[in-house]
mmCIF entry with sequence, helices, sheets and N, C-alpha, C, O atoms, coordinates in Angstrom:
data_MODEL
# 
_entry.id   MODEL 
# 
_entity.id                         1 
_entity.type                       polymer 
_entity.pdbx_number_of_molecules   1 
# 
_entity_poly.entity_id                      1 
_entity_poly.type                           'polypeptide(L)' 
_entity_poly.nstd_linkage                   no 
_entity_poly.nstd_monomer                   no 
_entity_poly.pdbx_seq_one_letter_code       MADTPCMHCTRCQRAVAVEYQNSPAARRWWKLYFTVPLFLLPASPFLAADFAVCCR 
_entity_poly.pdbx_seq_one_letter_code_can   MADTPCMHCTRCQRAVAVEYQNSPAARRWWKLYFTVPLFLLPASPFLAADFAVCCR 
_entity_poly.pdbx_strand_id                 A 
# 
loop_
_entity_poly_seq.entity_id 
_entity_poly_seq.num 
_entity_poly_seq.mon_id 
_entity_poly_seq.hetero 
1 1  MET n 
1 2  ALA n 
1 3  ASP n 
1 4  THR n 
1 5  PRO n 
1 6  CYS n 
1 7  MET n 
1 8  HIS n 
1 9  CYS n 
1 10 THR n 
1 11 ARG n 
1 12 CYS n 
1 13 GLN n 
1 14 ARG n 
1 15 ALA n 
1 16 VAL n 
1 17 ALA n 
1 18 VAL n 
1 19 GLU n 
1 20 TYR n 
1 21 GLN n 
1 22 ASN n 
1 23 SER n 
1 24 PRO n 
1 25 ALA n 
1 26 ALA n 
1 27 ARG n 
1 28 ARG n 
1 29 TRP n 
1 30 TRP n 
1 31 LYS n 
1 32 LEU n 
1 33 TYR n 
1 34 PHE n 
1 35 THR n 
1 36 VAL n 
1 37 PRO n 
1 38 LEU n 
1 39 PHE n 
1 40 LEU n 
1 41 LEU n 
1 42 PRO n 
1 43 ALA n 
1 44 SER n 
1 45 PRO n 
1 46 PHE n 
1 47 LEU n 
1 48 ALA n 
1 49 ALA n 
1 50 ASP n 
1 51 PHE n 
1 52 ALA n 
1 53 VAL n 
1 54 CYS n 
1 55 CYS n 
1 56 ARG n 
# 
_struct_asym.id          A 
_struct_asym.entity_id   1 
# 
loop_
_struct_conf.conf_type_id 
_struct_conf.id 
_struct_conf.pdbx_PDB_helix_id 
_struct_conf.beg_label_comp_id 
_struct_conf.beg_label_asym_id 
_struct_conf.beg_label_seq_id 
_struct_conf.pdbx_beg_PDB_ins_code 
_struct_conf.end_label_comp_id 
_struct_conf.end_label_asym_id 
_struct_conf.end_label_seq_id 
_struct_conf.pdbx_end_PDB_ins_code 
_struct_conf.beg_auth_comp_id 
_struct_conf.beg_auth_asym_id 
_struct_conf.beg_auth_seq_id 
_struct_conf.end_auth_comp_id 
_struct_conf.end_auth_asym_id 
_struct_conf.end_auth_seq_id 
_struct_conf.pdbx_PDB_helix_class 
_struct_conf.details 
_struct_conf.pdbx_PDB_helix_length 
HELX_P HELX_P1 AA1 THR A 10 ? ALA A 15 ? THR A 10 ALA A 15 1 ? 6  
HELX_P HELX_P2 AA2 PRO A 24 ? LEU A 40 ? PRO A 24 LEU A 40 1 ? 17 
HELX_P HELX_P3 AA3 SER A 44 ? CYS A 55 ? SER A 44 CYS A 55 1 ? 12 
# 
_struct_conf_type.id          HELX_P 
_struct_conf_type.criteria    ? 
_struct_conf_type.reference   ? 
# 
loop_
_atom_site.group_PDB 
_atom_site.id 
_atom_site.type_symbol 
_atom_site.label_atom_id 
_atom_site.label_alt_id 
_atom_site.label_comp_id 
_atom_site.label_asym_id 
_atom_site.label_entity_id 
_atom_site.label_seq_id 
_atom_site.pdbx_PDB_ins_code 
_atom_site.Cartn_x 
_atom_site.Cartn_y 
_atom_site.Cartn_z 
_atom_site.occupancy 
_atom_site.B_iso_or_equiv 
_atom_site.pdbx_formal_charge 
_atom_site.auth_seq_id 
_atom_site.auth_comp_id 
_atom_site.auth_asym_id 
_atom_site.auth_atom_id 
_atom_site.pdbx_PDB_model_num 
ATOM 1   N N  . MET A 1 1  ? 4.796  25.573  19.415  1.00 0.00 ? 1  MET A N  1 
ATOM 2   C CA . MET A 1 1  ? 4.214  25.789  18.052  1.00 0.00 ? 1  MET A CA 1 
ATOM 3   C C  . MET A 1 1  ? 5.166  26.521  17.146  1.00 0.00 ? 1  MET A C  1 
ATOM 4   O O  . MET A 1 1  ? 5.108  26.355  15.927  1.00 0.00 ? 1  MET A O  1 
ATOM 5   N N  . ALA A 1 2  ? 6.040  27.326  17.706  1.00 0.00 ? 2  ALA A N  1 
ATOM 6   C CA . ALA A 1 2  ? 6.987  28.065  16.867  1.00 0.00 ? 2  ALA A CA 1 
ATOM 7   C C  . ALA A 1 2  ? 8.095  27.236  16.209  1.00 0.00 ? 2  ALA A C  1 
ATOM 8   O O  . ALA A 1 2  ? 8.616  27.574  15.146  1.00 0.00 ? 2  ALA A O  1 
ATOM 9   N N  . ASP A 1 3  ? 8.443  26.095  16.914  1.00 0.00 ? 3  ASP A N  1 
ATOM 10  C CA . ASP A 1 3  ? 9.536  25.255  16.431  1.00 0.00 ? 3  ASP A CA 1 
ATOM 11  C C  . ASP A 1 3  ? 9.193  24.224  15.332  1.00 0.00 ? 3  ASP A C  1 
ATOM 12  O O  . ASP A 1 3  ? 10.048 23.465  14.875  1.00 0.00 ? 3  ASP A O  1 
ATOM 13  N N  . THR A 1 4  ? 7.917  24.230  14.933  1.00 0.00 ? 4  THR A N  1 
ATOM 14  C CA . THR A 1 4  ? 7.573  23.249  13.805  1.00 0.00 ? 4  THR A CA 1 
ATOM 15  C C  . THR A 1 4  ? 8.118  23.840  12.476  1.00 0.00 ? 4  THR A C  1 
ATOM 16  O O  . THR A 1 4  ? 7.929  25.030  12.225  1.00 0.00 ? 4  THR A O  1 
ATOM 17  N N  . PRO A 1 5  ? 8.772  23.052  11.645  1.00 0.00 ? 5  PRO A N  1 
ATOM 18  C CA . PRO A 1 5  ? 9.399  23.560  10.435  1.00 0.00 ? 5  PRO A CA 1 
ATOM 19  C C  . PRO A 1 5  ? 8.325  23.798  9.376   1.00 0.00 ? 5  PRO A C  1 
ATOM 20  O O  . PRO A 1 5  ? 8.577  24.682  8.558   1.00 0.00 ? 5  PRO A O  1 
ATOM 21  N N  . CYS A 1 6  ? 7.215  23.173  9.270   1.00 0.00 ? 6  CYS A N  1 
ATOM 22  C CA . CYS A 1 6  ? 6.277  23.213  8.180   1.00 0.00 ? 6  CYS A CA 1 
ATOM 23  C C  . CYS A 1 6  ? 5.151  24.160  8.479   1.00 0.00 ? 6  CYS A C  1 
ATOM 24  O O  . CYS A 1 6  ? 4.157  24.128  7.753   1.00 0.00 ? 6  CYS A O  1 
ATOM 25  N N  . MET A 1 7  ? 5.218  24.973  9.450   1.00 0.00 ? 7  MET A N  1 
ATOM 26  C CA . MET A 1 7  ? 4.206  25.962  9.761   1.00 0.00 ? 7  MET A CA 1 
ATOM 27  C C  . MET A 1 7  ? 2.850  25.401  10.125  1.00 0.00 ? 7  MET A C  1 
ATOM 28  O O  . MET A 1 7  ? 1.808  26.027  9.929   1.00 0.00 ? 7  MET A O  1 
ATOM 29  N N  . HIS A 1 8  ? 2.909  24.131  10.692  1.00 0.00 ? 8  HIS A N  1 
ATOM 30  C CA . HIS A 1 8  ? 1.647  23.486  11.196  1.00 0.00 ? 8  HIS A CA 1 
ATOM 31  C C  . HIS A 1 8  ? 1.780  23.437  12.785  1.00 0.00 ? 8  HIS A C  1 
ATOM 32  O O  . HIS A 1 8  ? 2.857  23.437  13.381  1.00 0.00 ? 8  HIS A O  1 
ATOM 33  N N  . CYS A 1 9  ? 0.635  23.399  13.324  1.00 0.00 ? 9  CYS A N  1 
ATOM 34  C CA . CYS A 1 9  ? 0.745  23.177  14.796  1.00 0.00 ? 9  CYS A CA 1 
ATOM 35  C C  . CYS A 1 9  ? 1.092  21.567  15.029  1.00 0.00 ? 9  CYS A C  1 
ATOM 36  O O  . CYS A 1 9  ? 0.992  20.728  14.133  1.00 0.00 ? 9  CYS A O  1 
ATOM 37  N N  . THR A 1 10 ? 1.459  21.321  16.205  1.00 0.00 ? 10 THR A N  1 
ATOM 38  C CA . THR A 1 10 ? 1.995  20.015  16.561  1.00 0.00 ? 10 THR A CA 1 
ATOM 39  C C  . THR A 1 10 ? 0.913  18.902  16.269  1.00 0.00 ? 10 THR A C  1 
ATOM 40  O O  . THR A 1 10 ? 1.257  17.828  15.776  1.00 0.00 ? 10 THR A O  1 
ATOM 41  N N  . ARG A 1 11 ? -0.301 19.160  16.558  1.00 0.00 ? 11 ARG A N  1 
ATOM 42  C CA . ARG A 1 11 ? -1.324 18.195  16.294  1.00 0.00 ? 11 ARG A CA 1 
ATOM 43  C C  . ARG A 1 11 ? -1.454 17.979  14.770  1.00 0.00 ? 11 ARG A C  1 
ATOM 44  O O  . ARG A 1 11 ? -1.522 16.834  14.322  1.00 0.00 ? 11 ARG A O  1 
ATOM 45  N N  . CYS A 1 12 ? -1.484 18.955  14.049  1.00 0.00 ? 12 CYS A N  1 
ATOM 46  C CA . CYS A 1 12 ? -1.610 18.853  12.531  1.00 0.00 ? 12 CYS A CA 1 
ATOM 47  C C  . CYS A 1 12 ? -0.443 18.160  11.928  1.00 0.00 ? 12 CYS A C  1 
ATOM 48  O O  . CYS A 1 12 ? -0.559 17.352  11.006  1.00 0.00 ? 12 CYS A O  1 
ATOM 49  N N  . GLN A 1 13 ? 0.676  18.495  12.470  1.00 0.00 ? 13 GLN A N  1 
ATOM 50  C CA . GLN A 1 13 ? 1.886  17.857  11.903  1.00 0.00 ? 13 GLN A CA 1 
ATOM 51  C C  . GLN A 1 13 ? 1.953  16.347  12.289  1.00 0.00 ? 13 GLN A C  1 
ATOM 52  O O  . GLN A 1 13 ? 2.512  15.549  11.536  1.00 0.00 ? 13 GLN A O  1 
ATOM 53  N N  . ARG A 1 14 ? 1.442  15.996  13.343  1.00 0.00 ? 14 ARG A N  1 
ATOM 54  C CA . ARG A 1 14 ? 1.337  14.486  13.612  1.00 0.00 ? 14 ARG A CA 1 
ATOM 55  C C  . ARG A 1 14 ? 0.352  13.813  12.722  1.00 0.00 ? 14 ARG A C  1 
ATOM 56  O O  . ARG A 1 14 ? 0.519  12.659  12.329  1.00 0.00 ? 14 ARG A O  1 
ATOM 57  N N  . ALA A 1 15 ? -0.788 14.624  12.373  1.00 0.00 ? 15 ALA A N  1 
ATOM 58  C CA . ALA A 1 15 ? -1.786 13.940  11.623  1.00 0.00 ? 15 ALA A CA 1 
ATOM 59  C C  . ALA A 1 15 ? -1.467 13.752  10.220  1.00 0.00 ? 15 ALA A C  1 
ATOM 60  O O  . ALA A 1 15 ? -1.965 12.783  9.647   1.00 0.00 ? 15 ALA A O  1 
ATOM 61  N N  . VAL A 1 16 ? -0.614 14.640  9.512   1.00 0.00 ? 16 VAL A N  1 
ATOM 62  C CA . VAL A 1 16 ? -0.146 14.500  8.272   1.00 0.00 ? 16 VAL A CA 1 
ATOM 63  C C  . VAL A 1 16 ? 1.237  13.950  8.096   1.00 0.00 ? 16 VAL A C  1 
ATOM 64  O O  . VAL A 1 16 ? 1.795  14.027  7.002   1.00 0.00 ? 16 VAL A O  1 
ATOM 65  N N  . ALA A 1 17 ? 1.841  13.366  9.197   1.00 0.00 ? 17 ALA A N  1 
ATOM 66  C CA . ALA A 1 17 ? 3.155  12.775  9.097   1.00 0.00 ? 17 ALA A CA 1 
ATOM 67  C C  . ALA A 1 17 ? 3.119  11.539  8.212   1.00 0.00 ? 17 ALA A C  1 
ATOM 68  O O  . ALA A 1 17 ? 2.220  10.700  8.275   1.00 0.00 ? 17 ALA A O  1 
ATOM 69  N N  . VAL A 1 18 ? 4.156  11.484  7.383   1.00 0.00 ? 18 VAL A N  1 
ATOM 70  C CA . VAL A 1 18 ? 4.265  10.204  6.417   1.00 0.00 ? 18 VAL A CA 1 
ATOM 71  C C  . VAL A 1 18 ? 5.004  9.104   7.090   1.00 0.00 ? 18 VAL A C  1 
ATOM 72  O O  . VAL A 1 18 ? 6.077  9.299   7.661   1.00 0.00 ? 18 VAL A O  1 
ATOM 73  N N  . GLU A 1 19 ? 4.423  7.952   7.017   1.00 0.00 ? 19 GLU A N  1 
ATOM 74  C CA . GLU A 1 19 ? 4.955  6.710   7.432   1.00 0.00 ? 19 GLU A CA 1 
ATOM 75  C C  . GLU A 1 19 ? 5.424  5.906   6.308   1.00 0.00 ? 19 GLU A C  1 
ATOM 76  O O  . GLU A 1 19 ? 4.634  5.536   5.440   1.00 0.00 ? 19 GLU A O  1 
ATOM 77  N N  . TYR A 1 20 ? 6.738  5.599   6.273   1.00 0.00 ? 20 TYR A N  1 
ATOM 78  C CA . TYR A 1 20 ? 7.184  4.668   5.147   1.00 0.00 ? 20 TYR A CA 1 
ATOM 79  C C  . TYR A 1 20 ? 7.229  3.179   5.617   1.00 0.00 ? 20 TYR A C  1 
ATOM 80  O O  . TYR A 1 20 ? 7.373  2.872   6.800   1.00 0.00 ? 20 TYR A O  1 
ATOM 81  N N  . GLN A 1 21 ? 7.106  2.351   4.682   1.00 0.00 ? 21 GLN A N  1 
ATOM 82  C CA . GLN A 1 21 ? 7.255  0.963   4.925   1.00 0.00 ? 21 GLN A CA 1 
ATOM 83  C C  . GLN A 1 21 ? 8.584  0.480   5.169   1.00 0.00 ? 21 GLN A C  1 
ATOM 84  O O  . GLN A 1 21 ? 8.808  -0.426  5.971   1.00 0.00 ? 21 GLN A O  1 
ATOM 85  N N  . ASN A 1 22 ? 9.524  1.095   4.457   1.00 0.00 ? 22 ASN A N  1 
ATOM 86  C CA . ASN A 1 22 ? 10.975 0.723   4.582   1.00 0.00 ? 22 ASN A CA 1 
ATOM 87  C C  . ASN A 1 22 ? 11.703 1.830   5.224   1.00 0.00 ? 22 ASN A C  1 
ATOM 88  O O  . ASN A 1 22 ? 11.232 2.966   5.276   1.00 0.00 ? 22 ASN A O  1 
ATOM 89  N N  . SER A 1 23 ? 12.912 1.489   5.742   1.00 0.00 ? 23 SER A N  1 
ATOM 90  C CA . SER A 1 23 ? 13.828 2.469   6.402   1.00 0.00 ? 23 SER A CA 1 
ATOM 91  C C  . SER A 1 23 ? 14.410 3.394   5.388   1.00 0.00 ? 23 SER A C  1 
ATOM 92  O O  . SER A 1 23 ? 14.417 3.113   4.190   1.00 0.00 ? 23 SER A O  1 
ATOM 93  N N  . PRO A 1 24 ? 14.915 4.541   5.892   1.00 0.00 ? 24 PRO A N  1 
ATOM 94  C CA . PRO A 1 24 ? 15.525 5.555   4.976   1.00 0.00 ? 24 PRO A CA 1 
ATOM 95  C C  . PRO A 1 24 ? 16.693 4.928   4.230   1.00 0.00 ? 24 PRO A C  1 
ATOM 96  O O  . PRO A 1 24 ? 16.880 5.264   3.061   1.00 0.00 ? 24 PRO A O  1 
ATOM 97  N N  . ALA A 1 25 ? 17.493 4.044   4.817   1.00 0.00 ? 25 ALA A N  1 
ATOM 98  C CA . ALA A 1 25 ? 18.561 3.474   4.214   1.00 0.00 ? 25 ALA A CA 1 
ATOM 99  C C  . ALA A 1 25 ? 18.118 2.516   2.972   1.00 0.00 ? 25 ALA A C  1 
ATOM 100 O O  . ALA A 1 25 ? 18.744 2.478   1.913   1.00 0.00 ? 25 ALA A O  1 
ATOM 101 N N  . ALA A 1 26 ? 16.994 1.777   3.237   1.00 0.00 ? 26 ALA A N  1 
ATOM 102 C CA . ALA A 1 26 ? 16.597 0.925   2.216   1.00 0.00 ? 26 ALA A CA 1 
ATOM 103 C C  . ALA A 1 26 ? 15.945 1.672   1.042   1.00 0.00 ? 26 ALA A C  1 
ATOM 104 O O  . ALA A 1 26 ? 15.999 1.251   -0.113  1.00 0.00 ? 26 ALA A O  1 
ATOM 105 N N  . ARG A 1 27 ? 15.317 2.821   1.414   1.00 0.00 ? 27 ARG A N  1 
ATOM 106 C CA . ARG A 1 27 ? 14.863 3.614   0.248   1.00 0.00 ? 27 ARG A CA 1 
ATOM 107 C C  . ARG A 1 27 ? 15.919 4.248   -0.620  1.00 0.00 ? 27 ARG A C  1 
ATOM 108 O O  . ARG A 1 27 ? 15.765 4.417   -1.830  1.00 0.00 ? 27 ARG A O  1 
ATOM 109 N N  . ARG A 1 28 ? 17.031 4.602   0.071   1.00 0.00 ? 28 ARG A N  1 
ATOM 110 C CA . ARG A 1 28 ? 18.200 5.045   -0.743  1.00 0.00 ? 28 ARG A CA 1 
ATOM 111 C C  . ARG A 1 28 ? 18.742 3.962   -1.511  1.00 0.00 ? 28 ARG A C  1 
ATOM 112 O O  . ARG A 1 28 ? 19.080 4.212   -2.668  1.00 0.00 ? 28 ARG A O  1 
ATOM 113 N N  . TRP A 1 29 ? 18.887 2.755   -1.043  1.00 0.00 ? 29 TRP A N  1 
ATOM 114 C CA . TRP A 1 29 ? 19.439 1.637   -1.888  1.00 0.00 ? 29 TRP A CA 1 
ATOM 115 C C  . TRP A 1 29 ? 18.476 1.304   -2.984  1.00 0.00 ? 29 TRP A C  1 
ATOM 116 O O  . TRP A 1 29 ? 18.948 0.917   -4.053  1.00 0.00 ? 29 TRP A O  1 
ATOM 117 N N  . TRP A 1 30 ? 17.096 1.418   -2.833  1.00 0.00 ? 30 TRP A N  1 
ATOM 118 C CA . TRP A 1 30 ? 16.235 1.152   -3.923  1.00 0.00 ? 30 TRP A CA 1 
ATOM 119 C C  . TRP A 1 30 ? 16.372 2.271   -5.026  1.00 0.00 ? 30 TRP A C  1 
ATOM 120 O O  . TRP A 1 30 ? 16.374 1.980   -6.222  1.00 0.00 ? 30 TRP A O  1 
ATOM 121 N N  . LYS A 1 31 ? 16.483 3.518   -4.584  1.00 0.00 ? 31 LYS A N  1 
ATOM 122 C CA . LYS A 1 31 ? 16.706 4.580   -5.643  1.00 0.00 ? 31 LYS A CA 1 
ATOM 123 C C  . LYS A 1 31 ? 18.017 4.345   -6.452  1.00 0.00 ? 31 LYS A C  1 
ATOM 124 O O  . LYS A 1 31 ? 18.038 4.492   -7.674  1.00 0.00 ? 31 LYS A O  1 
ATOM 125 N N  . LEU A 1 32 ? 19.106 3.974   -5.729  1.00 0.00 ? 32 LEU A N  1 
ATOM 126 C CA . LEU A 1 32 ? 20.296 3.635   -6.333  1.00 0.00 ? 32 LEU A CA 1 
ATOM 127 C C  . LEU A 1 32 ? 20.238 2.475   -7.256  1.00 0.00 ? 32 LEU A C  1 
ATOM 128 O O  . LEU A 1 32 ? 20.812 2.506   -8.344  1.00 0.00 ? 32 LEU A O  1 
ATOM 129 N N  . TYR A 1 33 ? 19.481 1.341   -6.798  1.00 0.00 ? 33 TYR A N  1 
ATOM 130 C CA . TYR A 1 33 ? 19.254 0.190   -7.580  1.00 0.00 ? 33 TYR A CA 1 
ATOM 131 C C  . TYR A 1 33 ? 18.546 0.571   -8.953  1.00 0.00 ? 33 TYR A C  1 
ATOM 132 O O  . TYR A 1 33 ? 18.946 0.005   -9.971  1.00 0.00 ? 33 TYR A O  1 
ATOM 133 N N  . PHE A 1 34 ? 17.646 1.384   -9.023  1.00 0.00 ? 34 PHE A N  1 
ATOM 134 C CA . PHE A 1 34 ? 16.914 1.696   -10.143 1.00 0.00 ? 34 PHE A CA 1 
ATOM 135 C C  . PHE A 1 34 ? 17.642 2.716   -11.006 1.00 0.00 ? 34 PHE A C  1 
ATOM 136 O O  . PHE A 1 34 ? 17.450 2.698   -12.222 1.00 0.00 ? 34 PHE A O  1 
ATOM 137 N N  . THR A 1 35 ? 18.504 3.647   -10.431 1.00 0.00 ? 35 THR A N  1 
ATOM 138 C CA . THR A 1 35 ? 19.146 4.670   -11.222 1.00 0.00 ? 35 THR A CA 1 
ATOM 139 C C  . THR A 1 35 ? 20.436 4.200   -11.979 1.00 0.00 ? 35 THR A C  1 
ATOM 140 O O  . THR A 1 35 ? 20.758 4.676   -13.068 1.00 0.00 ? 35 THR A O  1 
ATOM 141 N N  . VAL A 1 36 ? 21.161 3.219   -11.316 1.00 0.00 ? 36 VAL A N  1 
ATOM 142 C CA . VAL A 1 36 ? 22.353 2.672   -12.004 1.00 0.00 ? 36 VAL A CA 1 
ATOM 143 C C  . VAL A 1 36 ? 22.161 2.116   -13.365 1.00 0.00 ? 36 VAL A C  1 
ATOM 144 O O  . VAL A 1 36 ? 22.998 2.384   -14.227 1.00 0.00 ? 36 VAL A O  1 
ATOM 145 N N  . PRO A 1 37 ? 21.144 1.372   -13.642 1.00 0.00 ? 37 PRO A N  1 
ATOM 146 C CA . PRO A 1 37 ? 20.897 0.949   -15.049 1.00 0.00 ? 37 PRO A CA 1 
ATOM 147 C C  . PRO A 1 37 ? 20.638 2.115   -15.971 1.00 0.00 ? 37 PRO A C  1 
ATOM 148 O O  . PRO A 1 37 ? 21.024 2.040   -17.138 1.00 0.00 ? 37 PRO A O  1 
ATOM 149 N N  . LEU A 1 38 ? 20.014 3.183   -15.531 1.00 0.00 ? 38 LEU A N  1 
ATOM 150 C CA . LEU A 1 38 ? 19.923 4.448   -16.318 1.00 0.00 ? 38 LEU A CA 1 
ATOM 151 C C  . LEU A 1 38 ? 21.329 4.947   -16.807 1.00 0.00 ? 38 LEU A C  1 
ATOM 152 O O  . LEU A 1 38 ? 21.500 5.323   -17.967 1.00 0.00 ? 38 LEU A O  1 
ATOM 153 N N  . PHE A 1 39 ? 22.242 4.932   -15.945 1.00 0.00 ? 39 PHE A N  1 
ATOM 154 C CA . PHE A 1 39 ? 23.554 5.368   -16.274 1.00 0.00 ? 39 PHE A CA 1 
ATOM 155 C C  . PHE A 1 39 ? 24.273 4.381   -17.219 1.00 0.00 ? 39 PHE A C  1 
ATOM 156 O O  . PHE A 1 39 ? 25.069 4.802   -18.058 1.00 0.00 ? 39 PHE A O  1 
ATOM 157 N N  . LEU A 1 40 ? 24.006 3.132   -17.092 1.00 0.00 ? 40 LEU A N  1 
ATOM 158 C CA . LEU A 1 40 ? 24.647 2.113   -17.979 1.00 0.00 ? 40 LEU A CA 1 
ATOM 159 C C  . LEU A 1 40 ? 23.931 1.969   -19.319 1.00 0.00 ? 40 LEU A C  1 
ATOM 160 O O  . LEU A 1 40 ? 24.454 1.314   -20.221 1.00 0.00 ? 40 LEU A O  1 
ATOM 161 N N  . LEU A 1 41 ? 22.764 2.554   -19.468 1.00 0.00 ? 41 LEU A N  1 
ATOM 162 C CA . LEU A 1 41 ? 22.077 2.426   -20.742 1.00 0.00 ? 41 LEU A CA 1 
ATOM 163 C C  . LEU A 1 41 ? 22.825 3.050   -21.938 1.00 0.00 ? 41 LEU A C  1 
ATOM 164 O O  . LEU A 1 41 ? 22.795 2.490   -23.034 1.00 0.00 ? 41 LEU A O  1 
ATOM 165 N N  . PRO A 1 42 ? 23.444 4.111   -21.759 1.00 0.00 ? 42 PRO A N  1 
ATOM 166 C CA . PRO A 1 42 ? 24.333 4.655   -22.964 1.00 0.00 ? 42 PRO A CA 1 
ATOM 167 C C  . PRO A 1 42 ? 25.420 3.709   -23.212 1.00 0.00 ? 42 PRO A C  1 
ATOM 168 O O  . PRO A 1 42 ? 25.869 3.639   -24.356 1.00 0.00 ? 42 PRO A O  1 
ATOM 169 N N  . ALA A 1 43 ? 25.902 2.966   -22.279 1.00 0.00 ? 43 ALA A N  1 
ATOM 170 C CA . ALA A 1 43 ? 27.049 2.064   -22.517 1.00 0.00 ? 43 ALA A CA 1 
ATOM 171 C C  . ALA A 1 43 ? 26.621 0.621   -23.096 1.00 0.00 ? 43 ALA A C  1 
ATOM 172 O O  . ALA A 1 43 ? 27.451 -0.257  -23.334 1.00 0.00 ? 43 ALA A O  1 
ATOM 173 N N  . SER A 1 44 ? 25.321 0.483   -23.281 1.00 0.00 ? 44 SER A N  1 
ATOM 174 C CA . SER A 1 44 ? 24.832 -0.884  -23.660 1.00 0.00 ? 44 SER A CA 1 
ATOM 175 C C  . SER A 1 44 ? 25.364 -1.268  -25.061 1.00 0.00 ? 44 SER A C  1 
ATOM 176 O O  . SER A 1 44 ? 25.605 -2.461  -25.248 1.00 0.00 ? 44 SER A O  1 
ATOM 177 N N  . PRO A 1 45 ? 25.560 -0.441  -26.006 1.00 0.00 ? 45 PRO A N  1 
ATOM 178 C CA . PRO A 1 45 ? 26.146 -0.962  -27.143 1.00 0.00 ? 45 PRO A CA 1 
ATOM 179 C C  . PRO A 1 45 ? 27.589 -1.603  -27.005 1.00 0.00 ? 45 PRO A C  1 
ATOM 180 O O  . PRO A 1 45 ? 27.922 -2.626  -27.604 1.00 0.00 ? 45 PRO A O  1 
ATOM 181 N N  . PHE A 1 46 ? 28.360 -0.927  -26.198 1.00 0.00 ? 46 PHE A N  1 
ATOM 182 C CA . PHE A 1 46 ? 29.690 -1.295  -25.919 1.00 0.00 ? 46 PHE A CA 1 
ATOM 183 C C  . PHE A 1 46 ? 29.669 -2.618  -25.115 1.00 0.00 ? 46 PHE A C  1 
ATOM 184 O O  . PHE A 1 46 ? 30.486 -3.493  -25.404 1.00 0.00 ? 46 PHE A O  1 
ATOM 185 N N  . LEU A 1 47 ? 28.819 -2.793  -24.173 1.00 0.00 ? 47 LEU A N  1 
ATOM 186 C CA . LEU A 1 47 ? 28.663 -4.004  -23.361 1.00 0.00 ? 47 LEU A CA 1 
ATOM 187 C C  . LEU A 1 47 ? 28.197 -5.149  -24.303 1.00 0.00 ? 47 LEU A C  1 
ATOM 188 O O  . LEU A 1 47 ? 28.697 -6.268  -24.186 1.00 0.00 ? 47 LEU A O  1 
ATOM 189 N N  . ALA A 1 48 ? 27.217 -4.874  -25.263 1.00 0.00 ? 48 ALA A N  1 
ATOM 190 C CA . ALA A 1 48 ? 26.664 -5.902  -26.089 1.00 0.00 ? 48 ALA A CA 1 
ATOM 191 C C  . ALA A 1 48 ? 27.717 -6.345  -27.114 1.00 0.00 ? 48 ALA A C  1 
ATOM 192 O O  . ALA A 1 48 ? 27.715 -7.501  -27.537 1.00 0.00 ? 48 ALA A O  1 
ATOM 193 N N  . ALA A 1 49 ? 28.566 -5.485  -27.495 1.00 0.00 ? 49 ALA A N  1 
ATOM 194 C CA . ALA A 1 49 ? 29.601 -5.791  -28.492 1.00 0.00 ? 49 ALA A CA 1 
ATOM 195 C C  . ALA A 1 49 ? 30.647 -6.635  -27.756 1.00 0.00 ? 49 ALA A C  1 
ATOM 196 O O  . ALA A 1 49 ? 31.160 -7.600  -28.322 1.00 0.00 ? 49 ALA A O  1 
ATOM 197 N N  . ASP A 1 50 ? 30.972 -6.289  -26.505 1.00 0.00 ? 50 ASP A N  1 
ATOM 198 C CA . ASP A 1 50 ? 31.983 -7.104  -25.706 1.00 0.00 ? 50 ASP A CA 1 
ATOM 199 C C  . ASP A 1 50 ? 31.384 -8.484  -25.529 1.00 0.00 ? 50 ASP A C  1 
ATOM 200 O O  . ASP A 1 50 ? 32.127 -9.463  -25.605 1.00 0.00 ? 50 ASP A O  1 
ATOM 201 N N  . PHE A 1 51 ? 30.057 -8.628  -25.293 1.00 0.00 ? 51 PHE A N  1 
ATOM 202 C CA . PHE A 1 51 ? 29.489 -9.906  -25.111 1.00 0.00 ? 51 PHE A CA 1 
ATOM 203 C C  . PHE A 1 51 ? 29.518 -10.741 -26.319 1.00 0.00 ? 51 PHE A C  1 
ATOM 204 O O  . PHE A 1 51 ? 29.747 -11.950 -26.271 1.00 0.00 ? 51 PHE A O  1 
ATOM 205 N N  . ALA A 1 52 ? 29.272 -10.058 -27.459 1.00 0.00 ? 52 ALA A N  1 
ATOM 206 C CA . ALA A 1 52 ? 29.264 -10.804 -28.792 1.00 0.00 ? 52 ALA A CA 1 
ATOM 207 C C  . ALA A 1 52 ? 30.703 -11.225 -29.097 1.00 0.00 ? 52 ALA A C  1 
ATOM 208 O O  . ALA A 1 52 ? 30.859 -12.331 -29.614 1.00 0.00 ? 52 ALA A O  1 
ATOM 209 N N  . VAL A 1 53 ? 31.739 -10.489 -28.843 1.00 0.00 ? 53 VAL A N  1 
ATOM 210 C CA . VAL A 1 53 ? 33.070 -10.894 -29.070 1.00 0.00 ? 53 VAL A CA 1 
ATOM 211 C C  . VAL A 1 53 ? 33.482 -12.050 -28.219 1.00 0.00 ? 53 VAL A C  1 
ATOM 212 O O  . VAL A 1 53 ? 34.047 -13.037 -28.691 1.00 0.00 ? 53 VAL A O  1 
ATOM 213 N N  . CYS A 1 54 ? 33.171 -11.900 -26.872 1.00 0.00 ? 54 CYS A N  1 
ATOM 214 C CA . CYS A 1 54 ? 33.508 -13.078 -25.929 1.00 0.00 ? 54 CYS A CA 1 
ATOM 215 C C  . CYS A 1 54 ? 32.820 -14.293 -26.104 1.00 0.00 ? 54 CYS A C  1 
ATOM 216 O O  . CYS A 1 54 ? 33.324 -15.340 -25.697 1.00 0.00 ? 54 CYS A O  1 
ATOM 217 N N  . CYS A 1 55 ? 31.700 -14.272 -26.677 1.00 0.00 ? 55 CYS A N  1 
ATOM 218 C CA . CYS A 1 55 ? 30.840 -15.566 -26.870 1.00 0.00 ? 55 CYS A CA 1 
ATOM 219 C C  . CYS A 1 55 ? 31.217 -16.331 -28.166 1.00 0.00 ? 55 CYS A C  1 
ATOM 220 O O  . CYS A 1 55 ? 30.849 -17.479 -28.417 1.00 0.00 ? 55 CYS A O  1 
ATOM 221 N N  . ARG A 1 56 ? 32.005 -15.547 -28.967 1.00 0.00 ? 56 ARG A N  1 
ATOM 222 C CA . ARG A 1 56 ? 32.285 -16.201 -30.389 1.00 0.00 ? 56 ARG A CA 1 
ATOM 223 C C  . ARG A 1 56 ? 33.243 -17.282 -30.178 1.00 0.00 ? 56 ARG A C  1 
ATOM 224 O O  . ARG A 1 56 ? 33.631 -17.957 -31.131 1.00 0.00 ? 56 ARG A O  1 
# 
């Protein structure tokens, strides 16, 4: 009981354990997939200008 990190007994820790549908690696990739566009958002005027120049 002393080695549990959340100060719960072993039975309670098993009862409240979180089960994810995807693996940890897949969850990291999903977070990256949704945060990369946020970093590209400030660059969107430059990307749109390049697109307009290239398509002319």
